[in-house]
N, C-alpha and C positions, 0 to 999 in steps of 0.2 A: 222199548217195543215200538216198532214202526207199523204204520197203517193209517186208514183214513180216521181222522178225530173229527171232522166238520159235521155236526149234526145234520143239518140241512143235506148235505151231499149224502149222508148214509141213509137218511129218511126217504130220499128221491129216488134212491136206487132199488128200494123195496119193491117186491112184487107179491104182497100176500096172497093166498089161496086158502080157500076154505074146504078143508077135506071133509068127506061124509062121515057121520058118525056121531056118537056121543062123546063128549070129554068131560072130564072133571079134574079138579085140582085138589090134591090131596097129600098128607104126610103120613108115613108109617114109622112104627116104633123100631122096626129092624129091617135089615134087608130080607129075612126070611119071611116076612109077611106081605111080600110082594107076589108070591106065587100062590096058586090056588090052595086053599085050605080053609080052616076055621075062621081066620081073620079076613079072607078074602074069598068068601064062597062063589063070587061070579068068575074068579080066575081072570081078572082085568089084566090086560098088557099094557104095560107103560109105554108112553111114547118118549117121554124124556124123564132123565134122571139126575138128581143133583145130590151129590155127597156133600155134606156140611158138618162143622165140628158137632152141631147139634143133632144130626142124624141125617139119613139118606131122604130126598125129596123126589118123589116120582111123579 
């Protein structure tokens, strides 16, 4: 795999922005619990999801 590997270079090029709203980090037992329902009464909309061997991280 090619690409930039220098940490200083990678960090110096970052331009983080704070988006409005409330954010949480959470894990769910299965993909079905991400949608509105008894396990997600607020119907939260994931910004990022990561599927791992242990499960899906949203």
